[in-house]
N, C-alpha and C positions, 0 to 999 in steps of 0.2 A: 612670643606668639604661641597660642594654644595649638598643639598638633592636630591635624585633621584625621579623624578616625576612618577606618576602612568603610564602615557603614555609611558615613556621610558622603563618601566619594563614589559609592555604588550607584550605577545607573538604574538600579531596581528599587531604590528608595522612593516612596511616594512624596511628592511635594504637598504642602499644606492644602493647596487648592484641589489637587487630585484626591487627597484623602477625604476632603469634604464631599466631593462629588460621589465618591465610592460609598461613603457613609449614607448619603441621601438615597442612593439607589438601594442599598441594603435595607434601609428603613422602609422604603416603599414596598420592596419585595416581601418583607415580613408582614406588613399590613395586608397585602393581597393574599398571602398564604393563610393568614388568620381569617380573612373574610370567606375565602373559598374552601378552606380545609385542605388545600392541595399545595405541595411544595412549589415554590416559584423561583425561577432562575433570575439572577442578577449578574450583569457583566459591565465591565469598564475597559475600554481600549485606549492605550496610551502609546505615544511615539517613544522609540528608543534610539540611541545613537546608531547610525547606519553601518558602523563597523562591527556590530555585535553579531556573532555566529550563533543562530538559534539552536542548531544541533549540538554544538559544543557546550552551550549552557545547559541544555537538557541532560546531556551525558554526564556532566560534572555535578549536577544538582539533584539527580533522581534519588529517591529514597528506596531502601531495600524492599523488593517485592511489590512496589506500587506499579500501576499501569503507567507506561510511558511510550512515547511515540516520536519518531523523527522521520521526515519524508522530504526528499529533495530530488530535483532534476537540475544538476549544476549548470549544464550548458544552456538551459532555458532561463536566461537572465538571473541565474542563481536563486531561483524560487525555492523557498524552504519553509517548512512548518515543523515546529517542535512543541510537544505538549507533555505536561507533568501532572500526575495525580488524577483523581476522578471525583467530581462532585455528584455524579450519577452515571450509571451504565444502563444503556438500552439494549437488551438482548432478546433473542427469539430463536426458535428452531422450527423446522418443518417447511413445507412448501410455501407457506405464506410469510416466511420470515422477513423478506424484503418489505412487503406491504406493512407488516406490523411495526417494524422499526421505523419506516418512513412516517407512519401515522403518529407514533408516539413522539418522534423528534419534532414533527411539525407542530403538534400541540404545545410541547414544552417551549420551543423557540418563539412561537407566536405570543405566548403569555409573558415572555421574559422582560425584565426591566433592563433595557440596554441603550446603547448609543442611538439616538434618533437617526443619525446619518451614517452609522458605522459601516454595515455591509454595503451600502449603496454606492460607496466610492470605488467599488471594484477591488479586485485582487483577493488575496487570501488573508484571513486572520483578523477581520473586523467584526466585532460583535459576537453573538453566540456561535460556537463551533463545536462539531462532534467529529471524533477521529476513530478509526478502527478498521474493521474488515469483516469478511464473511468466508466461511468454509466453502470448499468447492461444492460439496453435496449438501442438501437441505438439513441433514442431521450429521454432517461430518465433524470430525474432531473428537470422537468418543474414545479413541485410544488414550491410555493413561498419559503418554508423553505430550499430548495436545491439551492437557488440563489447563483451564483458564482461557482457552481460545474457543469461545462459544460458536455455534453455527452462524450466528449473526450477533455482532457486538460493536456498538458505538459507545464511546466514552466521551463525556463532556469534561474536559480537563479543568483543573484548578487554575493552571497557568498555561497559556499558549503564546508562543513567540513565532512571528511570521516575518519572512523577508520576501519582497518582490520589488518590481521596478515600475514606477508610474511617471510618465512624461519624461523618460530618460534619466530619472534619478532613483537610486536605490533607497528603499525605506524599510525600516524594521519596526514592528509594532508588537505590543504585549497586551493580551486580553486576560483579565482576571475574572474568575467566575465563582459564584457561591450559590448553593441551592438552599433557599430559606424555607424552613419548615415552620408550621404554626407556633411551635414552642421555642423557636430560636429567638435570640435578641440581636439587633444590629451590631451591638458592641462586641459580642462573641464572634460573629462572622467576620467583622473587620479585624479583630485581633488574630483570627486564624489566618487570614490572607496576609496580613503584615508579617506574621511569623514565617509564612512560606516564602515571602519575598526576601526575608533576611537570610534564607538558606541558598538563594540563587548565586551561582558563581560563574564567571566568564573565564574559562580556562581552555587551552588548546586540547584537542582530542588526544586521548591516550595513544601510545604507539605499541605496535605488536612487539613482543619479546623476540629479538633477532636470533637468540640462541637458547631456546627453551630446553630445560633439562628433561631427559627421557624421550621416548619415541611414540609416535602416533600409530594406532592400528586402524586400518581402513578395510571395510568389508561391506559387500552388498547385503541388504536385508534379506533378499532372495537370491539364489544362484543366478548368474548371468544366463545360464541355459533356460531357466524359467522364463526370463524375459523374452528370449528368442522364440520360445515355444508359444508364448502369448501373442507375439507379433504374427507368427505363422498362422495361428488359429484365426486371428483377426483378418488376415489376408484371404483366408478361405471363405469367411463369412461375406466379405466385400465382393469377392468374385462370384459368389452364389447369389448376389443381389440383395443381401440382407441390409446393407448400408453402403454409403459412399466413403465414409472416413470415420476413424476412431483414434483418439489420442490415448496413448498408453505411457505411463510413467513408471519410474523405479526409484527406490530409495537406497542411498549408500550412507553408511554410518562411519563416523570418525570418532575414535576414542582417544582423547588427548591425555598427556601426562599431568596436565593441570587444568584449572577452570578457564574457559574462554572469557575474554573481555569483549562484550558486544560493541562497545564504543571504539575499540581499536580495530575490530573487523570492519565496522562501518566506515572508519576513516580511510582504510585502504580501498574499499569499494568505491567510495566517493571520488577518490583520486584516479582510480583506474577505469571507471565506467561513468564519465561525466554526462554522457548522453542518455543514460538510463535513469529510471526511477529507483533511487537508492533509499532504502528505509530500514528502520528497526521498529518492531512492535513488541513491547515487553509486557508480559502477563505473569505474575508470580515470579518463579525462579527461571522462567524460560523467555527467550527472545527470538522472534522470527526476523532474520536479516535477509536482504535481497538486493540484487541489482537487476531490475526487470526492464526489458526494452519495450514492453507492450502497454500502451494506453488503452484502457477499456472505455472510460467515459470522462470527458471534460465538459461540464455544463456551465456556460456563461450566459445567463438570461435565456433567451430562446435559441441560442447557438449551441450545437453539440458537435464535439470532435471525438474521433476514435481512430484506431489504427488496426487494420487487418494484417496480422503477422503470421506467416506460415512459410516453410521452406527454409533450409539452412545449409550453410557450408562453412568451412574453416577460413581463417585469416592467414596471411603470410607476411613475414617481415619484409619480403621483397615486393616493392610496389607493383612491378610488372606481373608477378605471380598472383598477387592479391587481386589485381584487376581481372586477370584471366579466370580466377576462381569465381569472381562475381559475375562475369559474363556467362560462364557455364551455368551458374545458378539461374540467371535470367532466361536461359534457353532450355532449361530442364523441363521436359514435359511433365514428369512426375511432380516436381515442385510447383510448377505453374497450376496444375490441376488442384493440388492441395491448397494453394493460395486462393484460387477462384471459388472454391467451396466456401471459404470463410467470407470472402467479399460478398457473394450472393446472399448468404444468410443475413449479414449485417444490413445490407441495403434493403432487403425484403422486410426486415423488422422495423427499421427506421421509417420507411416509406408510409407505413400505416399511421404514423403520428407526426409527419413532417410536411411542410409546404414544398420543400425540395430536398433532395439528397444528391450529393456530388462526390465522386471519387476520381482519383487520377486514372487516366485511361489504361495505363500500364503500371505494373508493380515497380517499385524502386528498391534499391539496395539500402538496407538499414544496417550500418556497420557499427559494431561495438568492439571492445578490445580483442576478444578471442574468436569472434564468430560474426558472420553476416547472414542476414535474413532477407527474404522477399517481404516487402511491406506495401500496403496500399492505404494512404491517408484518406479518411472519409469524413465529410462534414455534412451537417443537416441544419435546417431551420425548423424548429418545432411549430406545429400548427396550433397547439394548445399547451398550457403550462404542464410540464412534467418535471419533477425535481430529480436530482442526481440519483437518489436511491430508487425511485420508480424506473429510471432508465436502466439501472443495474438489473432490476427485476426482469425487464424486457430482454436484455442482451446477454446476461450470464446464463450458462456458459456459451461462448461462441464456439464454432467448430475448431478454432485454434487450440482449445484446451479440452473440448468435449468430443463431439462427433456429429455426424450428419447421416440420417436424421437423428435428432437428439433423443427422441423417445426410445429408439432401438439401442443407441449407443450407451445411454446412461446406466442401465443395469449391468451391461457387459463390462464397463470400466473396472469397478471393484472386483468383479468375478475374475477377470483376466489378470489384473495387477496384483491382487492379493495384499493390498495395503490400504491404510486409512490416509487419504491425502490431507486431511485437516484443512488448513488454510492454503496449502499449496494449490496454485491455479485458481484461487478465489480472488475477489476484488479487495484491495486495500487502499485506503485514502481518507478523504475528509469531505465534509459538507457543512454549509453554513445556514443561517436563518432564512436566506432568500431561496434556498433550494439549489444554489450553485454548488459545485464541488468537483473533485478530481479523484479518480480511482484508476490505479493500474492493476494488472494481473500479477499475482505473486508467483513470478517465475525466477529461475536462477536463485533459489532461496535455500536457506538452511535454518533449521530449528535448533537453537543452542540451549542446552540445559546442563549447567555446570561444566563437566568435562566431556560431554557427548554432543556431537553435531550430527543432525540428520539432514542430508542433502537430497534434493529432489530434482529430477529432470525427466522430461517426456518428449515424445515425438508423435507426429501425425502419421498414421498408417493408412495408406490407400492401396489400390489394387496392384500397383507395381512395386510395393515396398519389399525390400529384402531384409529378413530378420537380422542378419549379421551387420548389414549397413546401418540399420536402425539402432542396434546396440552401440555401434561406434558413434552415432550421432549423440546418444545420451552421454557418452564419455566426453565428447567435445563440449557439450553444454555444462556438464559437471565441472569442467576445467575452469569455469569462472570462479568457483569457490573452493574446490578440493585442495589445490596447491596452497591456498591461503590458510586453510583450516588444518592441514596435515603436515605443515612444515615444522 
């Protein structure tokens, strides 16, 4: 009996029928590109075995320095999206960056040669898809260490793998994409995609080294006293009536004895923070990793979901103490005020574009591994079509990461912080050809570049804020990543 090759047993090898379908779409895309003189996107979505781990495949199969993306919320039916490579990048900067990216994606997706029923069956990962994120500020990310992370950047991946649940059954799908230029041939495009498929591997995520050689050095980018002084100045401005709230962040750097493995860091975050949005966004030699508790926008047709998150306290291993801390947070006037500011702004923004907006009457506790927050889930029914990127334009930044009023807080944030936030506190996620999508806020995150990790954490400052207590809260939030990166 002839032995079976690894290639023949791979779930990523195209069957003859699928290869013919893909070839036909590539040929049509090339024809359209030649007629219009404009590159045309072609995609094909295929089912994969339900036990495939999209994130593990992406981590095991990524090429050096190429864009890559993994995005999960494990507790929510194990929803996951992973993407490799880029057939094109849509980037922009400045105040109109959201609108510019939304327009360009809409035009590209509308002209795509894709599955007639792909995205319409719901869920993530059917048909054309774009992944990426946005800096906190319109021109954010100009510091050298944020190189590759444009103020607005969506990538159309060469290969996307998505996992979700439909009708009680888990499904995994793979979408292949190619951008056909007028001088391309269908044969070359097909060969390129088949070559990429031959590189895909399904392996478990790498593990962190339990006993690394050497020691890590941890230091604040700015002295802690600088942060306390910034909070004190912000409190003065709030008490003088300049604003109601401002969010101030700080950066802590970890210098490790060896290079970080983003896949190993991601694996630990996924296991320890299953209720959070756990993601990696790789650009060049850098990777942004995070375990964020905050949903900014989930758009499903005309339905919009978001989460107002503000106010925090620690967790305890003792259930009774943990419950007591949560009750204290729910009764804290300072934290309730901070939470209410965020809720009011989000509701006011959505009401201008919705038939109805509803929020829980009281905030609830949102608990993750090391911290608990006040959270208010908010839902809305859109009165007219607005896609996910347009919704981001309306809502970012909420007072949970910016300030109120925003016009007054925005220029003060970099002036008081003294740092370039880059993508910290910006939206990260995905969108598809229908305008659906999901974006979280990049919180509890670290930018990894070889042997350096830059960790970010911020707090909401209101009139009753205490500088020493706010510094301590940043330490509590940094504890999501610092022990992992500095061990």
